[in-house]
HTML snippet that shows the backbone in 3Dmol.js (N, CA, C, O; Angstrom):
<script src="https://3Dmol.org/build/3Dmol-min.js"></script>
<div id="view" style="width:600px;height:400px;position:relative"></div>
<script>
const pdb = `
ATOM      1  N   MET A   1     128.152 105.818 106.874  1.00  0.00           N
ATOM      2  CA  MET A   1     126.843 105.437 106.468  1.00  0.00           C
ATOM      3  C   MET A   1     125.847 105.966 107.510  1.00  0.00           C
ATOM      4  O   MET A   1     125.818 105.541 108.664  1.00  0.00           O
ATOM      5  N   LEU A   2     125.071 106.876 107.053  1.00  0.00           N
ATOM      6  CA  LEU A   2     124.136 107.578 107.945  1.00  0.00           C
ATOM      7  C   LEU A   2     123.138 106.625 108.628  1.00  0.00           C
ATOM      8  O   LEU A   2     122.837 106.767 109.813  1.00  0.00           O
ATOM      9  N   ASP A   3     122.632 105.646 107.850  1.00  0.00           N
ATOM     10  CA  ASP A   3     121.634 104.767 108.468  1.00  0.00           C
ATOM     11  C   ASP A   3     122.199 103.943 109.599  1.00  0.00           C
ATOM     12  O   ASP A   3     121.503 103.722 110.589  1.00  0.00           O
ATOM     13  N   LEU A   4     123.418 103.484 109.498  1.00  0.00           N
ATOM     14  CA  LEU A   4     124.043 102.721 110.589  1.00  0.00           C
ATOM     15  C   LEU A   4     124.311 103.618 111.776  1.00  0.00           C
ATOM     16  O   LEU A   4     124.138 103.201 112.922  1.00  0.00           O
ATOM     17  N   TYR A   5     124.735 104.857 111.516  1.00  0.00           N
ATOM     18  CA  TYR A   5     124.962 105.819 112.582  1.00  0.00           C
ATOM     19  C   TYR A   5     123.658 106.080 113.366  1.00  0.00           C
ATOM     20  O   TYR A   5     123.654 106.121 114.596  1.00  0.00           O
ATOM     21  N   LEU A   6     122.564 106.253 112.620  1.00  0.00           N
ATOM     22  CA  LEU A   6     121.286 106.526 113.270  1.00  0.00           C
ATOM     23  C   LEU A   6     120.802 105.305 114.091  1.00  0.00           C
ATOM     24  O   LEU A   6     120.284 105.466 115.197  1.00  0.00           O
ATOM     25  N   LEU A   7     120.975 104.095 113.544  1.00  0.00           N
ATOM     26  CA  LEU A   7     120.629 102.894 114.275  1.00  0.00           C
ATOM     27  C   LEU A   7     121.431 102.802 115.588  1.00  0.00           C
ATOM     28  O   LEU A   7     120.906 102.417 116.633  1.00  0.00           O
ATOM     29  N   ARG A   8     122.715 103.167 115.496  1.00  0.00           N
ATOM     30  CA  ARG A   8     123.572 103.132 116.678  1.00  0.00           C
ATOM     31  C   ARG A   8     123.117 104.151 117.726  1.00  0.00           C
ATOM     32  O   ARG A   8     123.200 103.889 118.926  1.00  0.00           O
ATOM     33  N   LEU A   9     122.645 105.295 117.280  1.00  0.00           N
ATOM     34  CA  LEU A   9     122.150 106.307 118.211  1.00  0.00           C
ATOM     35  C   LEU A   9     120.846 105.889 118.879  1.00  0.00           C
ATOM     36  O   LEU A   9     120.619 106.212 120.045  1.00  0.00           O
ATOM     37  N   VAL A  10     119.992 105.178 118.159  1.00  0.00           N
ATOM     38  CA  VAL A  10     118.684 104.801 118.688  1.00  0.00           C
ATOM     39  C   VAL A  10     118.754 103.534 119.521  1.00  0.00           C
ATOM     40  O   VAL A  10     117.863 103.289 120.334  1.00  0.00           O
ATOM     41  N   ALA A  11     119.780 102.728 119.342  1.00  0.00           N
ATOM     42  CA  ALA A  11     119.891 101.448 120.039  1.00  0.00           C
ATOM     43  C   ALA A  11     119.752 101.551 121.540  1.00  0.00           C
ATOM     44  O   ALA A  11     118.973 100.779 122.099  1.00  0.00           O
ATOM     45  N   PRO A  12     120.433 102.433 122.241  1.00  0.00           N
ATOM     46  CA  PRO A  12     120.280 102.500 123.723  1.00  0.00           C
ATOM     47  C   PRO A  12     118.847 102.816 124.150  1.00  0.00           C
ATOM     48  O   PRO A  12     118.364 102.242 125.126  1.00  0.00           O
ATOM     49  N   ALA A  13     118.166 103.700 123.453  1.00  0.00           N
ATOM     50  CA  ALA A  13     116.778 104.026 123.806  1.00  0.00           C
ATOM     51  C   ALA A  13     115.863 102.837 123.548  1.00  0.00           C
ATOM     52  O   ALA A  13     114.956 102.569 124.337  1.00  0.00           O
ATOM     53  N   ALA A  14     116.093 102.124 122.454  1.00  0.00           N
ATOM     54  CA  ALA A  14     115.276 100.946 122.131  1.00  0.00           C
ATOM     55  C   ALA A  14     115.494  99.855 123.200  1.00  0.00           C
ATOM     56  O   ALA A  14     114.558  99.148 123.574  1.00  0.00           O
ATOM     57  N   LYS A  15     116.727  99.732 123.680  1.00  0.00           N
ATOM     58  CA  LYS A  15     117.050  98.743 124.703  1.00  0.00           C
ATOM     59  C   LYS A  15     116.301  99.091 125.990  1.00  0.00           C
ATOM     60  O   LYS A  15     115.709  98.213 126.617  1.00  0.00           O
ATOM     61  N   ARG A  16     116.323 100.336 126.377  1.00  0.00           N
ATOM     62  CA  ARG A  16     115.624 100.753 127.610  1.00  0.00           C
ATOM     63  C   ARG A  16     114.109 100.612 127.453  1.00  0.00           C
ATOM     64  O   ARG A  16     113.436 100.079 128.334  1.00  0.00           O
ATOM     65  N   ALA A  17     113.590 101.084 126.348  1.00  0.00           N
ATOM     66  CA  ALA A  17     112.124 101.106 126.127  1.00  0.00           C
ATOM     67  C   ALA A  17     111.539  99.709 126.115  1.00  0.00           C
ATOM     68  O   ALA A  17     110.410  99.502 126.559  1.00  0.00           O
ATOM     69  N   ASN A  18     112.304  98.744 125.609  1.00  0.00           N
ATOM     70  CA  ASN A  18     111.840  97.365 125.500  1.00  0.00           C
ATOM     71  C   ASN A  18     112.389  96.444 126.598  1.00  0.00           C
ATOM     72  O   ASN A  18     112.163  95.234 126.596  1.00  0.00           O
ATOM     73  N   LYS A  19     113.124  97.069 127.544  1.00  0.00           N
ATOM     74  CA  LYS A  19     113.698  96.328 128.667  1.00  0.00           C
ATOM     75  C   LYS A  19     114.465  95.092 128.189  1.00  0.00           C
ATOM     76  O   LYS A  19     114.267  93.989 128.698  1.00  0.00           O
ATOM     77  N   LEU A  20     115.333  95.294 127.215  1.00  0.00           N
ATOM     78  CA  LEU A  20     116.094  94.195 126.637  1.00  0.00           C
ATOM     79  C   LEU A  20     117.399  93.980 127.400  1.00  0.00           C
ATOM     80  O   LEU A  20     118.014  94.932 127.882  1.00  0.00           O
ATOM     81  N   ASN A  21     117.796  92.764 127.498  1.00  0.00           N
ATOM     82  CA  ASN A  21     119.053  92.407 128.139  1.00  0.00           C
ATOM     83  C   ASN A  21     120.058  92.015 127.005  1.00  0.00           C
ATOM     84  O   ASN A  21     120.589  90.905 126.962  1.00  0.00           O
ATOM     85  N   SER A  22     120.274  92.971 126.121  1.00  0.00           N
ATOM     86  CA  SER A  22     121.111  92.731 124.944  1.00  0.00           C
ATOM     87  C   SER A  22     122.010  93.933 124.693  1.00  0.00           C
ATOM     88  O   SER A  22     121.677  95.060 125.058  1.00  0.00           O
ATOM     89  N   ASP A  23     123.119  93.684 124.084  1.00  0.00           N
ATOM     90  CA  ASP A  23     124.028  94.777 123.685  1.00  0.00           C
ATOM     91  C   ASP A  23     123.642  95.235 122.296  1.00  0.00           C
ATOM     92  O   ASP A  23     124.267  94.837 121.314  1.00  0.00           O
ATOM     93  N   LEU A  24     122.619  96.067 122.203  1.00  0.00           N
ATOM     94  CA  LEU A  24     122.140  96.488 120.886  1.00  0.00           C
ATOM     95  C   LEU A  24     123.163  97.308 120.126  1.00  0.00           C
ATOM     96  O   LEU A  24     123.276  97.184 118.907  1.00  0.00           O
ATOM     97  N   VAL A  25     123.915  98.149 120.836  1.00  0.00           N
ATOM     98  CA  VAL A  25     124.958  98.925 120.138  1.00  0.00           C
ATOM     99  C   VAL A  25     126.002  97.975 119.551  1.00  0.00           C
ATOM    100  O   VAL A  25     126.435  98.151 118.413  1.00  0.00           O
ATOM    101  N   GLY A  26     126.399  96.981 120.322  1.00  0.00           N
ATOM    102  CA  GLY A  26     127.342  95.952 119.804  1.00  0.00           C
ATOM    103  C   GLY A  26     126.774  95.193 118.647  1.00  0.00           C
ATOM    104  O   GLY A  26     127.476  94.907 117.677  1.00  0.00           O
ATOM    105  N   LEU A  27     125.506  94.862 118.735  1.00  0.00           N
ATOM    106  CA  LEU A  27     124.830  94.155 117.639  1.00  0.00           C
ATOM    107  C   LEU A  27     124.814  94.986 116.366  1.00  0.00           C
ATOM    108  O   LEU A  27     125.108  94.478 115.284  1.00  0.00           O
ATOM    109  N   VAL A  28     124.468  96.276 116.497  1.00  0.00           N
ATOM    110  CA  VAL A  28     124.443  97.156 115.328  1.00  0.00           C
ATOM    111  C   VAL A  28     125.858  97.296 114.758  1.00  0.00           C
ATOM    112  O   VAL A  28     126.037  97.278 113.540  1.00  0.00           O
ATOM    113  N   ASP A  29     126.859  97.433 115.626  1.00  0.00           N
ATOM    114  CA  ASP A  29     128.235  97.542 115.157  1.00  0.00           C
ATOM    115  C   ASP A  29     128.660  96.284 114.401  1.00  0.00           C
ATOM    116  O   ASP A  29     129.243  96.380 113.321  1.00  0.00           O
ATOM    117  N   GLU A  30     128.377  95.132 114.946  1.00  0.00           N
ATOM    118  CA  GLU A  30     128.776  93.890 114.276  1.00  0.00           C
ATOM    119  C   GLU A  30     128.031  93.723 112.949  1.00  0.00           C
ATOM    120  O   GLU A  30     128.638  93.370 111.938  1.00  0.00           O
ATOM    121  N   TRP A  31     126.737  93.973 112.950  1.00  0.00           N
ATOM    122  CA  TRP A  31     125.962  93.865 111.717  1.00  0.00           C
ATOM    123  C   TRP A  31     126.493  94.872 110.684  1.00  0.00           C
ATOM    124  O   TRP A  31     126.636  94.547 109.506  1.00  0.00           O
ATOM    125  N   GLY A  32     126.779  96.084 111.138  1.00  0.00           N
ATOM    126  CA  GLY A  32     127.280  97.119 110.227  1.00  0.00           C
ATOM    127  C   GLY A  32     128.601  96.732 109.599  1.00  0.00           C
ATOM    128  O   GLY A  32     128.824  96.957 108.409  1.00  0.00           O
ATOM    129  N   THR A  33     129.478  96.149 110.402  1.00  0.00           N
ATOM    130  CA  THR A  33     130.767  95.705 109.898  1.00  0.00           C
ATOM    131  C   THR A  33     130.598  94.687 108.784  1.00  0.00           C
ATOM    132  O   THR A  33     131.240  94.789 107.739  1.00  0.00           O
ATOM    133  N   ARG A  34     129.736  93.709 109.007  1.00  0.00           N
ATOM    134  CA  ARG A  34     129.489  92.665 108.009  1.00  0.00           C
ATOM    135  C   ARG A  34     128.788  93.239 106.780  1.00  0.00           C
ATOM    136  O   ARG A  34     129.078  92.850 105.648  1.00  0.00           O
ATOM    137  N   PHE A  35     127.875  94.158 107.015  1.00  0.00           N
ATOM    138  CA  PHE A  35     127.142  94.802 105.915  1.00  0.00           C
ATOM    139  C   PHE A  35     128.091  95.548 104.988  1.00  0.00           C
ATOM    140  O   PHE A  35     128.014  95.417 103.767  1.00  0.00           O
ATOM    141  N   VAL A  36     128.982  96.326 105.578  1.00  0.00           N
ATOM    142  CA  VAL A  36     129.923  97.090 104.769  1.00  0.00           C
ATOM    143  C   VAL A  36     130.898  96.131 104.043  1.00  0.00           C
ATOM    144  O   VAL A  36     131.275  96.386 102.899  1.00  0.00           O
ATOM    145  N   ALA A  37     131.294  95.049 104.697  1.00  0.00           N
ATOM    146  CA  ALA A  37     132.181  94.068 104.042  1.00  0.00           C
ATOM    147  C   ALA A  37     131.545  93.500 102.795  1.00  0.00           C
ATOM    148  O   ALA A  37     132.237  93.225 101.815  1.00  0.00           O
ATOM    149  N   GLU A  38     130.212  93.319 102.821  1.00  0.00           N
ATOM    150  CA  GLU A  38     129.504  92.785 101.668  1.00  0.00           C
ATOM    151  C   GLU A  38     129.522  93.748 100.496  1.00  0.00           C
ATOM    152  O   GLU A  38     129.251  93.338  99.367  1.00  0.00           O
ATOM    153  N   LEU A  39     129.833  95.016 100.731  1.00  0.00           N
ATOM    154  CA  LEU A  39     129.874  95.992  99.650  1.00  0.00           C
ATOM    155  C   LEU A  39     131.213  95.986  98.898  1.00  0.00           C
ATOM    156  O   LEU A  39     131.386  96.739  97.939  1.00  0.00           O
ATOM    157  N   ASP A  40     132.144  95.154  99.322  1.00  0.00           N
ATOM    158  CA  ASP A  40     133.419  95.021  98.650  1.00  0.00           C
ATOM    159  C   ASP A  40     133.235  94.053  97.482  1.00  0.00           C
ATOM    160  O   ASP A  40     133.428  92.845  97.620  1.00  0.00           O
ATOM    161  N   TYR A  41     132.857  94.609  96.330  1.00  0.00           N
ATOM    162  CA  TYR A  41     132.489  93.785  95.190  1.00  0.00           C
ATOM    163  C   TYR A  41     133.656  93.024  94.572  1.00  0.00           C
ATOM    164  O   TYR A  41     133.473  91.937  94.025  1.00  0.00           O
ATOM    165  N   LEU A  42     134.852  93.594  94.661  1.00  0.00           N
ATOM    166  CA  LEU A  42     136.017  92.867  94.129  1.00  0.00           C
ATOM    167  C   LEU A  42     136.284  91.648  94.989  1.00  0.00           C
ATOM    168  O   LEU A  42     136.597  90.581  94.462  1.00  0.00           O
ATOM    169  N   LYS A  43     136.166  91.788  96.328  1.00  0.00           N
ATOM    170  CA  LYS A  43     136.352  90.649  97.198  1.00  0.00           C
ATOM    171  C   LYS A  43     135.255  89.602  96.955  1.00  0.00           C
ATOM    172  O   LYS A  43     135.536  88.403  96.950  1.00  0.00           O
ATOM    173  N   GLU A  44     134.042  90.036  96.761  1.00  0.00           N
ATOM    174  CA  GLU A  44     132.962  89.099  96.482  1.00  0.00           C
ATOM    175  C   GLU A  44     133.172  88.382  95.145  1.00  0.00           C
ATOM    176  O   GLU A  44     132.853  87.200  95.022  1.00  0.00           O
ATOM    177  N   ALA A  45     133.697  89.077  94.162  1.00  0.00           N
ATOM    178  CA  ALA A  45     133.989  88.415  92.866  1.00  0.00           C
ATOM    179  C   ALA A  45     135.077  87.390  93.040  1.00  0.00           C
ATOM    180  O   ALA A  45     135.009  86.315  92.444  1.00  0.00           O
ATOM    181  N   LYS A  46     136.081  87.692  93.841  1.00  0.00           N
ATOM    182  CA  LYS A  46     137.150  86.727  94.108  1.00  0.00           C
ATOM    183  C   LYS A  46     136.599  85.499  94.821  1.00  0.00           C
ATOM    184  O   LYS A  46     136.941  84.365  94.485  1.00  0.00           O
ATOM    185  N   ASN A  47     135.742  85.739  95.809  1.00  0.00           N
ATOM    186  CA  ASN A  47     135.109  84.624  96.532  1.00  0.00           C
ATOM    187  C   ASN A  47     134.276  83.769  95.567  1.00  0.00           C
ATOM    188  O   ASN A  47     134.254  82.544  95.689  1.00  0.00           O
ATOM    189  N   GLY A  48     133.599  84.402  94.620  1.00  0.00           N
ATOM    190  CA  GLY A  48     132.826  83.667  93.640  1.00  0.00           C
ATOM    191  C   GLY A  48     133.676  82.788  92.750  1.00  0.00           C
ATOM    192  O   GLY A  48     133.313  81.655  92.434  1.00  0.00           O
ATOM    193  N   GLN A  49     134.830  83.338  92.347  1.00  0.00           N
ATOM    194  CA  GLN A  49     135.769  82.571  91.537  1.00  0.00           C
ATOM    195  C   GLN A  49     136.303  81.380  92.315  1.00  0.00           C
ATOM    196  O   GLN A  49     136.403  80.277  91.777  1.00  0.00           O
ATOM    197  N   GLU A  50     136.641  81.594  93.564  1.00  0.00           N
ATOM    198  CA  GLU A  50     137.169  80.505  94.419  1.00  0.00           C
ATOM    199  C   GLU A  50     136.104  79.440  94.627  1.00  0.00           C
ATOM    200  O   GLU A  50     136.409  78.247  94.598  1.00  0.00           O
ATOM    201  N   PHE A  51     134.870  79.852  94.833  1.00  0.00           N
ATOM    202  CA  PHE A  51     133.759  78.917  95.005  1.00  0.00           C
ATOM    203  C   PHE A  51     133.566  78.066  93.753  1.00  0.00           C
ATOM    204  O   PHE A  51     133.418  76.847  93.832  1.00  0.00           O
ATOM    205  N   THR A  52     133.569  78.723  92.607  1.00  0.00           N
ATOM    206  CA  THR A  52     133.409  78.003  91.335  1.00  0.00           C
ATOM    207  C   THR A  52     134.518  76.988  91.132  1.00  0.00           C
ATOM    208  O   THR A  52     134.269  75.849  90.736  1.00  0.00           O
ATOM    209  N   SER A  53     135.742  77.410  91.406  1.00  0.00           N
ATOM    210  CA  SER A  53     136.904  76.517  91.277  1.00  0.00           C
ATOM    211  C   SER A  53     136.776  75.325  92.221  1.00  0.00           C
ATOM    212  O   SER A  53     137.049  74.189  91.833  1.00  0.00           O
ATOM    213  N   ALA A  54     136.360  75.584  93.460  1.00  0.00           N
ATOM    214  CA  ALA A  54     136.203  74.505  94.444  1.00  0.00           C
ATOM    215  C   ALA A  54     135.147  73.517  94.008  1.00  0.00           C
ATOM    216  O   ALA A  54     135.330  72.309  94.164  1.00  0.00           O
ATOM    217  N   MET A  55     134.043  74.002  93.465  1.00  0.00           N
ATOM    218  CA  MET A  55     132.979  73.098  93.003  1.00  0.00           C
ATOM    219  C   MET A  55     133.438  72.304  91.783  1.00  0.00           C
ATOM    220  O   MET A  55     133.161  71.110  91.677  1.00  0.00           O
ATOM    221  N   GLN A  56     134.134  72.960  90.870  1.00  0.00           N
ATOM    222  CA  GLN A  56     134.622  72.252  89.658  1.00  0.00           C
ATOM    223  C   GLN A  56     135.634  71.186  90.034  1.00  0.00           C
ATOM    224  O   GLN A  56     135.665  70.125  89.411  1.00  0.00           O
ATOM    225  N   SER A  57     136.465  71.441  91.042  1.00  0.00           N
ATOM    226  CA  SER A  57     137.462  70.413  91.458  1.00  0.00           C
ATOM    227  C   SER A  57     136.789  69.197  92.078  1.00  0.00           C
ATOM    228  O   SER A  57     137.392  68.129  92.187  1.00  0.00           O
ATOM    229  N   ARG A  58     135.520  69.371  92.488  1.00  0.00           N
ATOM    230  CA  ARG A  58     134.755  68.241  93.050  1.00  0.00           C
ATOM    231  C   ARG A  58     133.824  67.611  92.019  1.00  0.00           C
ATOM    232  O   ARG A  58     133.054  66.702  92.328  1.00  0.00           O
ATOM    233  N   GLY A  59     133.911  68.113  90.785  1.00  0.00           N
ATOM    234  CA  GLY A  59     133.080  67.591  89.733  1.00  0.00           C
ATOM    235  C   GLY A  59     131.640  68.097  89.784  1.00  0.00           C
ATOM    236  O   GLY A  59     130.738  67.501  89.195  1.00  0.00           O
ATOM    237  N   LEU A  60     131.440  69.210  90.501  1.00  0.00           N
ATOM    238  CA  LEU A  60     130.105  69.802  90.632  1.00  0.00           C
ATOM    239  C   LEU A  60     130.028  71.074  89.817  1.00  0.00           C
ATOM    240  O   LEU A  60     131.027  71.762  89.604  1.00  0.00           O
ATOM    241  N   THR A  61     128.837  71.369  89.370  1.00  0.00           N
ATOM    242  CA  THR A  61     128.634  72.601  88.588  1.00  0.00           C
ATOM    243  C   THR A  61     128.038  73.658  89.505  1.00  0.00           C
ATOM    244  O   THR A  61     127.049  73.413  90.198  1.00  0.00           O
ATOM    245  N   ALA A  62     128.641  74.814  89.501  1.00  0.00           N
ATOM    246  CA  ALA A  62     128.137  75.921  90.295  1.00  0.00           C
ATOM    247  C   ALA A  62     127.673  77.015  89.333  1.00  0.00           C
ATOM    248  O   ALA A  62     128.323  77.292  88.325  1.00  0.00           O
ATOM    249  N   VAL A  63     126.570  77.611  89.656  1.00  0.00           N
ATOM    250  CA  VAL A  63     126.059  78.713  88.841  1.00  0.00           C
ATOM    251  C   VAL A  63     126.487  79.995  89.516  1.00  0.00           C
ATOM    252  O   VAL A  63     126.096  80.260  90.653  1.00  0.00           O
ATOM    253  N   SER A  64     127.269  80.777  88.844  1.00  0.00           N
ATOM    254  CA  SER A  64     127.705  82.064  89.368  1.00  0.00           C
ATOM    255  C   SER A  64     128.011  82.996  88.187  1.00  0.00           C
ATOM    256  O   SER A  64     128.396  82.570  87.098  1.00  0.00           O
ATOM    257  N   ALA A  65     127.821  84.261  88.460  1.00  0.00           N
ATOM    258  CA  ALA A  65     128.092  85.256  87.445  1.00  0.00           C
ATOM    259  C   ALA A  65     128.956  86.351  88.111  1.00  0.00           C
ATOM    260  O   ALA A  65     128.539  86.977  89.085  1.00  0.00           O
ATOM    261  N   PHE A  66     130.118  86.556  87.587  1.00  0.00           N
ATOM    262  CA  PHE A  66     130.972  87.605  88.123  1.00  0.00           C
ATOM    263  C   PHE A  66     131.866  88.123  87.030  1.00  0.00           C
ATOM    264  O   PHE A  66     132.148  87.435  86.049  1.00  0.00           O
ATOM    265  N   HIS A  67     132.301  89.333  87.213  1.00  0.00           N
ATOM    266  CA  HIS A  67     133.243  89.935  86.287  1.00  0.00           C
ATOM    267  C   HIS A  67     134.138  90.840  87.115  1.00  0.00           C
ATOM    268  O   HIS A  67     133.685  91.881  87.589  1.00  0.00           O
ATOM    269  N   ALA A  68     135.356  90.481  87.295  1.00  0.00           N
ATOM    270  CA  ALA A  68     136.308  91.269  88.068  1.00  0.00           C
ATOM    271  C   ALA A  68     137.128  92.146  87.113  1.00  0.00           C
ATOM    272  O   ALA A  68     137.521  91.733  86.022  1.00  0.00           O
ATOM    273  N   LEU A  69     137.357  93.345  87.569  1.00  0.00           N
ATOM    274  CA  LEU A  69     138.170  94.267  86.756  1.00  0.00           C
ATOM    275  C   LEU A  69     139.621  93.975  86.930  1.00  0.00           C
ATOM    276  O   LEU A  69     140.461  94.644  86.328  1.00  0.00           O
TER     277      LEU A  69
END
`;
const viewer = $3Dmol.createViewer("view");
viewer.addModel(pdb, "pdb");
viewer.setStyle({}, {cartoon: {color: "spectrum"}});
viewer.zoomTo();
viewer.render();
</script>
């Protein structure tokens, strides 16, 4: 993903320019990992099904729309 790569390249310069005491490269890496994981639509559909089942077992109604292949 080009945008994440570019953010990772710019992070050290942004850290220096703003005199930040943070691991911006690590932050971008962690955020990128979670971002890419959210793109796993089959996993998200499975999570939606599990959530709906959990709510139904508690007598609660959950609104969700999913269609897994």
